[in-house]
C-alpha positions in Angstrom: 0.3 0.0 0.2 3.2 2.8 0.6 4.4 2.0 -3.0 0.8 2.3 -4.3 0.5 6.0 -2.6 4.2 7.1 -3.2 3.8 5.6 -7.0 0.2 7.6 -7.7 2.2 10.8 -6.0 5.4 10.1 -8.1 3.0 10.0 -11.5 1.6 13.0 -10.6 4.7 14.8 -10.5 6.2 13.2 -13.2 3.3 14.0 -15.6 3.0 17.4 -14.7 6.8 18.1 -15.2 6.3 17.5 -19.4 2.8 19.7 -19.2 2.6 23.0 -20.0 1.4 23.8 -16.4 2.4 26.7 -14.2 3.7 24.3 -11.2 3.7 25.6 -7.4 4.7 23.8 -4.4 3.6 24.7 -0.3 2.8 23.5 2.9 -0.2 23.5 4.6 -1.6 22.7 8.6 -4.7 22.6 10.5 -7.4 21.0 12.6 -9.8 17.6 11.8 -12.9 17.0 13.4 -13.0 13.6 12.9 -15.6 10.7 13.7 -16.9 7.1 12.5 -20.3 6.2 11.3 -20.9 4.2 14.2 -23.9 4.3 15.8 -23.4 6.1 19.4 -19.6 7.6 19.3 -18.6 11.2 19.5 -16.3 13.4 17.3 -12.2 13.6 18.1 -10.4 16.7 17.1 -7.1 16.1 15.3 -4.4 17.5 13.0 -4.2 17.5 9.6 -0.6 19.0 8.2 1.6 18.2 5.3 2.6 19.5 1.1 0.6 20.1 -1.5 1.6 21.2 -5.3 -0.3 22.9 -8.2 -0.9 22.1 -11.9 -2.3 25.3 -13.0 -3.7 24.2 -16.5 -5.6 27.4 -16.7 -7.4 30.7 -14.9 -10.5 27.9 -14.3 -9.1 25.4 -13.3 -6.0 23.8 -11.2 -5.1 19.7 -10.1 -3.4 19.7 -6.4 -2.8 16.4 -5.1 -1.7 16.5 -1.6 0.3 14.7 1.2 -0.5 14.8 4.6 -0.3 13.4 7.9 -3.8 13.3 9.6 -4.8 11.7 12.9 -9.0 11.0 13.4 -10.8 8.8 15.2 -13.5 9.2 17.3 -14.8 9.0 21.4 -17.1 7.7 23.6 -18.3 7.7 26.8 -20.2 4.8 28.1 -21.3 3.5 32.4 -20.9 0.0 33.4 -22.0 -0.9 37.0 -22.6 2.8 38.1 -18.7 3.8 37.2 -17.9 6.4 34.3 -15.3 4.7 31.1 -14.3 7.0 28.5 -12.7 5.6 25.6 -11.3 6.9 22.9 -9.8 5.8 19.3 -6.7 7.4 17.5 -6.3 6.9 13.8 -3.0 8.3 12.3 -3.3 8.6 8.5 -0.8 9.0 5.5 -3.1 10.7 2.9 -3.2 11.3 -0.6 -5.9 13.2 -1.9 -6.1 14.5 -5.3 -8.4 17.1 -5.3 -9.1 19.3 -9.0 -10.0 23.1 -7.8 -12.4 24.6 -10.0 -12.7 28.3 -10.2 -16.0 29.7 -9.5 -14.7 33.4 -9.0 -10.8 35.0 -8.8 -10.1 33.8 -6.4 -12.2 31.2 -5.1 -12.4 27.1 -6.0 -14.4 24.4 -5.4 -12.7 21.3 -4.7 -13.3 17.6 -5.2 -11.5 14.6 -5.9 -10.3 11.0 -4.6 -8.7 10.7 -1.3 -6.2 7.3 -0.8 -5.5 6.9 3.3 -2.7 4.5 4.5 -3.4 3.7 8.8 -0.1 4.0 10.2 -0.6 3.8 13.8 -4.2 2.6 15.6 -4.7 2.8 19.3 -8.0 2.9 21.3 -7.3 4.8 25.1 -9.4 3.5 27.9 -9.6 6.1 30.9 -11.4 5.2 34.0 -9.3 5.5 37.1 -5.9 5.3 34.9 -5.1 5.5 31.4 -4.4 2.4 29.1 -3.5 2.6 25.5 -4.1 -0.1 23.5 -2.4 -1.1 19.9 -5.7 -2.2 17.7 -3.7 -2.2 14.3 -4.9 -5.8 13.2 -8.4 -4.8 14.5 -8.7 -1.3 11.8 -8.3 -1.6 7.7 -5.1 0.3 6.8 -6.5 1.5 3.6 -9.2 4.4 3.6 -11.1 6.0 0.3 -12.6 8.8 1.1 -13.8 12.0 -1.6 -12.7 15.4 0.1 -15.6 17.9 -0.9 -14.5 21.9 -0.5 -14.4 25.0 -0.5 -10.5 27.3 -1.1 -9.5 31.2 -1.0 -6.7 32.2 -2.4 -4.9 35.2 -1.2 -2.7 37.4 -3.4 0.0 36.7 -1.2 0.4 33.2 -1.4 -1.8 32.4 1.5 -4.5 29.5 0.9 -7.5 29.0 3.4 -9.6 25.9 3.0 -13.0 24.0 4.6 -13.4 20.2 3.4 -15.4 17.6 4.9 -13.7 14.3 3.9 -16.1 12.0 2.7 -15.6 8.3 3.3 -16.0 4.8 1.3 -14.4 1.9 3.0 -14.9 0.5 6.8 -12.5 1.7 9.4 -13.2 -1.3 11.7 -13.0 -5.0 11.0 -16.1 -7.3 11.7 -18.0 -3.9 13.4 -20.2 -2.8 10.8 -20.4 0.2 8.8 -18.3 2.4 10.7 -16.6 5.0 7.5 -14.8 7.9 8.4 -16.0 11.0 8.0 -13.7 14.5 8.8 -14.4 18.3 8.7 -11.1 19.5 8.3 -10.3 23.4 8.6 -6.8 24.2 6.8 -3.9 26.8 6.1 -1.4 26.6 3.6 1.1 29.0 1.9 2.3 28.7 -1.6 6.5 29.0 -2.5 
């Protein structure tokens, strides 16, 4: 899976090098509000950070592949024998979104495209009297596919702000019914 993600990124970069397009690079960081489409669990905040490049085809259309670290997951609180427990699941991904940015105004775009994710580390943290962290790597699928849909605004000095919703299409937890990623993402980037 790692080879597939790196190969896809390499093909995009190589293809863009020979195309008659304007190429720009940048870095980005922001906040995720992640959840799983699983009954009764709550959202969990996390970070997103990485790099992107832009292949500007014309003034209306840009292709933007990214390589980002994304911390996702969910949390749950429950009572058992009159004792309150709090569990949280942290799933760290290396994501490769490939976005089509369609400019509907001068600096304002609608962004959509596929995203391929590789689960790097998956843990469950149980909190009661103490904190226990359990490696759950074997209970999760390491591949994730989603479709990011969002909007971005490019400021003239190089700053880009984006709001995105990532719609998950693959189950995250093995043998647990429907439990796809659902992530709101707020980020800011800087083009060089």
